[in-house]
C-alpha positions in Angstrom: 102.3 127.1 78.4 99.1 128.2 80.7 96.5 129.9 79.0 94.5 132.5 80.2 90.5 133.7 79.6 88.4 136.0 81.3 84.5 136.4 82.3 82.2 138.9 84.2 82.4 138.5 87.9 80.1 141.2 89.1 79.5 144.9 90.3 80.8 146.8 93.3 78.6 149.4 95.6 80.2 151.9 93.6 79.1 150.6 89.9 82.7 149.6 89.0 82.3 146.1 86.9 84.6 143.4 88.2 86.3 140.7 85.9 87.8 137.0 86.8 90.9 135.8 85.0 91.3 132.0 84.8 94.7 130.9 84.4 94.8 127.3 83.4 98.0 124.8 82.5 97.9 121.7 80.7 98.2 119.7 84.0 94.7 120.6 85.0 95.6 123.4 87.4 94.1 126.4 87.4 94.0 129.7 89.2 91.1 132.5 89.1 91.8 136.0 90.2 89.7 139.1 90.5 90.8 142.4 89.4 89.1 143.7 92.4 92.1 143.4 95.1 94.1 140.8 93.0 92.1 138.5 94.7 93.0 134.8 94.5 89.6 133.5 94.2 90.3 129.7 93.3 93.3 127.6 93.4 92.3 124.1 91.6 94.9 121.6 92.0 94.4 118.1 90.6 94.5 115.3 93.3 94.1 111.5 93.8 90.3 111.7 93.7 89.9 114.5 91.6 90.3 118.2 91.4 90.2 120.5 94.8 90.0 124.1 95.8 92.4 124.6 98.2 91.7 128.4 99.0 88.9 130.0 100.9 86.7 132.6 98.9 83.0 133.7 98.0 80.9 133.2 95.1 79.5 137.0 94.6 81.2 140.3 94.6 78.7 141.6 97.1 80.4 138.9 99.6 83.7 140.2 99.0 82.7 143.6 99.8 81.0 142.2 103.1 83.7 140.2 104.4 84.5 142.3 107.7 84.6 140.6 111.1 85.1 142.8 114.5 88.8 142.8 113.9 88.7 143.9 110.1 88.4 142.4 107.1 88.9 138.6 106.4 90.8 139.6 103.1 90.0 136.3 101.5 92.8 136.0 98.9 93.4 139.4 98.7 96.7 141.5 98.2 97.1 143.7 101.1 99.0 147.0 101.6 100.2 149.5 102.0 101.5 147.9 105.1 100.2 144.3 105.5 100.0 143.2 109.1 99.6 146.0 111.8 101.1 149.4 112.7 100.4 149.7 116.5 98.3 152.8 117.4 98.1 153.5 113.9 101.0 155.9 113.6 104.5 156.2 112.8 107.4 158.5 112.4 109.7 158.9 109.1 112.1 161.8 108.3 111.1 163.5 111.8 107.7 163.9 110.5 104.5 162.0 112.4 101.8 160.2 110.4 98.5 159.1 111.7 96.8 156.5 109.8 93.5 154.9 109.7 92.4 153.2 112.6 90.5 150.0 111.5 91.7 147.4 114.0 91.0 148.6 117.3 93.9 151.3 117.8 96.1 149.6 115.3 96.2 149.9 111.4 95.6 146.6 109.8 96.6 146.1 106.0 95.5 149.1 104.4 93.0 149.5 101.1 94.8 147.6 98.6 92.7 144.7 98.7 89.7 147.0 97.7 91.0 148.7 94.8 90.2 147.9 91.1 93.5 146.9 89.0 94.2 147.6 85.4 94.9 144.2 84.0 97.1 143.0 81.2 97.8 139.4 80.2 100.5 137.9 77.9 101.2 134.2 77.8 101.3 132.5 81.3 101.3 135.8 83.0 98.6 138.3 84.6 99.9 141.7 85.1 97.9 143.9 87.6 98.4 147.9 87.9 97.4 150.5 90.3 98.1 154.0 91.8 97.9 154.7 95.5 97.5 158.6 95.6 99.7 160.6 98.5 97.9 160.6 101.6 95.8 157.4 101.0 95.1 155.8 104.7 97.7 158.4 106.1 100.6 157.3 104.4 102.9 159.9 102.5 103.9 159.5 98.9 102.1 158.4 95.5 102.7 154.7 94.8 102.5 153.0 91.6 101.8 149.5 92.2 102.5 146.5 89.9 101.1 142.7 90.7 102.5 139.9 88.6 100.9 136.4 88.8 102.0 133.4 86.9 101.2 130.0 86.5 103.7 127.4 84.9 103.1 124.0 83.5 105.0 122.5 86.6 102.0 123.6 88.8 104.0 126.5 90.2 102.2 129.8 90.8 104.4 133.0 91.3 103.5 136.4 92.8 105.8 139.2 92.3 105.1 142.9 93.6 106.7 146.3 92.3 106.1 149.3 93.9 107.6 152.8 93.7 107.0 156.1 95.4 107.4 159.7 94.9 108.1 160.4 98.3 109.8 158.7 101.3 107.4 156.2 102.7 106.8 152.6 104.4 105.8 149.6 102.5 105.0 146.1 103.4 103.0 143.7 101.1 101.6 140.0 100.8 98.7 137.7 99.8 96.3 136.9 101.9 94.9 133.4 100.8 93.2 131.0 103.2 94.8 127.7 102.5 92.6 124.4 103.1 94.3 121.2 101.2 91.6 119.1 102.2 89.2 121.3 100.3 86.5 121.8 103.4 86.2 121.2 106.7 88.7 122.4 109.4 92.7 122.1 108.9 93.5 120.9 112.1 94.5 117.4 110.7 96.7 119.1 107.9 100.6 118.8 108.5 102.5 122.2 108.5 106.2 122.6 108.5 107.6 126.5 109.0 111.3 126.9 108.2 111.9 129.3 111.5 113.5 128.9 114.6 112.3 132.0 116.0 109.1 134.1 116.0 108.3 137.6 117.4 106.4 137.6 120.7 103.4 139.6 120.2 101.4 141.8 123.0 97.7 141.6 123.6 96.9 143.8 120.5 98.8 141.3 118.2 101.8 143.7 117.6 105.3 142.5 118.4 107.0 143.2 121.7 110.2 143.9 120.3 111.5 140.1 121.4 112.4 137.6 119.1 112.0 134.4 120.9 112.8 130.5 120.0 110.3 128.2 118.9 111.7 125.5 120.5 110.2 123.5 123.3 106.9 125.6 122.6 103.5 125.0 120.5 104.9 127.9 118.3 107.6 125.4 116.8 106.8 124.0 113.4 110.4 123.2 112.6 109.9 119.7 112.2 106.5 119.6 110.9 102.9 118.8 112.8 99.4 118.9 112.7 98.2 122.5 112.7 95.9 121.2 115.5 98.4 119.2 117.9 99.4 122.3 120.2 96.5 124.8 118.6 95.0 125.4 121.9 97.1 124.4 125.0 96.7 127.2 127.1 100.1 128.6 125.9 99.7 132.5 126.3 100.6 133.6 122.9 98.1 131.5 121.4 95.5 132.0 123.9 95.7 135.9 123.3 94.8 135.4 119.6 91.6 133.3 119.8 93.3 130.0 120.7 95.2 129.5 117.8 98.4 131.1 115.6 98.5 134.8 114.3 102.1 135.3 114.8 105.2 136.3 112.7 107.9 133.7 112.0 111.5 134.8 111.4 112.5 132.6 108.1 115.9 130.9 108.6 117.1 132.0 105.2 119.7 129.9 103.2 123.0 132.0 102.7 123.1 133.7 99.3 119.1 132.6 98.5 117.0 134.7 96.6 114.3 132.8 97.4 114.1 130.3 100.3 111.7 127.9 101.4 109.8 128.8 104.2 106.9 126.7 104.7 105.6 123.2 103.5 101.8 121.9 104.1 100.3 118.5 103.3 96.6 116.7 103.4 96.5 113.1 103.8 93.2 113.2 102.7 93.4 114.6 99.3 97.4 113.7 98.9 98.3 117.3 98.1 101.4 118.8 98.8 102.4 122.8 99.1 105.7 124.2 99.2 106.5 128.0 99.5 109.3 130.1 98.7 109.6 133.9 99.3 112.4 136.8 99.3 110.8 138.3 102.0 112.2 137.8 105.9 108.9 137.0 107.5 106.0 134.9 107.4 102.6 135.3 109.4 100.6 132.4 110.4 97.4 132.9 111.1 94.7 129.8 111.7 91.4 131.6 110.9 90.7 131.9 114.7 88.0 134.5 113.9 86.4 133.5 110.2 83.5 132.2 112.2 82.8 135.9 112.7 82.6 136.8 109.1 78.9 137.7 107.9 79.6 136.8 104.3 79.3 133.3 103.5 82.2 131.2 101.9 81.8 129.0 98.5 78.7 127.4 97.9 77.0 129.6 100.4 78.5 127.5 103.3 79.6 129.8 106.4 83.2 130.2 107.0 84.2 128.6 110.4 87.1 128.7 112.8 90.2 127.3 111.6 88.5 126.7 108.1 91.7 127.7 106.5 95.2 128.8 107.6 97.1 132.2 106.1 100.8 132.1 105.2 101.5 135.5 104.8 104.9 136.4 103.4 106.0 139.9 104.6 108.4 142.1 106.4 107.8 142.3 110.3 104.7 144.1 111.4 105.2 147.3 113.5 108.3 147.8 111.7 108.6 151.3 112.0 108.4 151.1 115.8 111.4 148.6 115.9 114.6 150.0 114.4 116.1 146.6 115.3 113.6 144.7 112.6 114.5 144.8 108.8 113.5 148.0 107.4 110.4 148.9 105.2 111.1 152.3 104.6 110.8 152.8 100.7 112.8 155.8 99.5 111.6 158.4 96.7 112.6 157.2 93.3 113.4 153.5 94.6 111.7 150.1 94.0 110.6 147.8 96.4 110.3 144.4 94.8 109.3 140.8 96.3 108.3 137.6 95.3 106.3 134.7 96.5 106.0 131.3 95.0 103.7 128.5 95.4 104.8 124.9 94.5 101.7 122.1 94.7 102.7 118.5 94.3 100.0 115.3 94.4 101.0 112.1 96.0 104.4 110.9 96.5 106.1 113.6 93.9 106.9 116.0 97.1 108.3 113.4 99.5 107.1 112.8 102.8 106.8 116.0 105.5 
């Protein structure tokens, strides 16, 4: 069974103490988590030439608070909400009332403030439980939300993320984790292979919001159904990739197995380290973001190295962006007194354990 230990990490600008919790299993895998934003700071995976840290992050608390680019926070490793991804024009209507949200991504609302909260932590066995409250009106959203995030590391190198939220008023909710993966442990991710189990994606507009069109990936650079290197078609002049900085920042519609609670949604591999990662989720979508603007982040990455374009890829399991504006999308409405739950699981393998992508 995994063990959990803790140590001080730093102090926020407001003077709050931040603690780092390290979950480690007998096989040599470990996950480091901050009570600030439920940030996944490190995922250390044993590999053929030694352990590899497969996520991007920062070394100091000041850097986590200074990770903003011109398009918003990089959210390295953070739990994000109330509404992961974008709400176009930062406005939505619910129950006949219109709500104006904070504009933090041009004219849009992006992600919200959950990544900057301090969470109350409890841990038992191989599980870390983090809880917080989002008051009515925070970022402009209705309802007081009770938030519970549960991280679990098992002996077979599986890391599970469970989210549970409830509200005292009707509201909207969309939650994800915003880790950037690099299975090489450094450099760019262009030669790492990725398969996404999705035959359709949401077409985006110039504001990176869905147009409402759900398009087939077939015969376009958006197609990862058979697996390919991330860089193979990343910047080929295709309009959808050009408009987001020469890369991917798109939500894919997961091909869900009928009757399954969690479906596989992505599989990534590194030939350099021999590490493979499979993702499973209960959520309907997965946003692929290839770090097209990471180079704009003023905060250095680990070891003082600057973050770089294509330095990591995010696989954000979630509901679709801008869902309140598209009633044909799966609903993100959470009714008063009801509970929203979601689970995403990461499984790590080394060498031939996982098979060939």
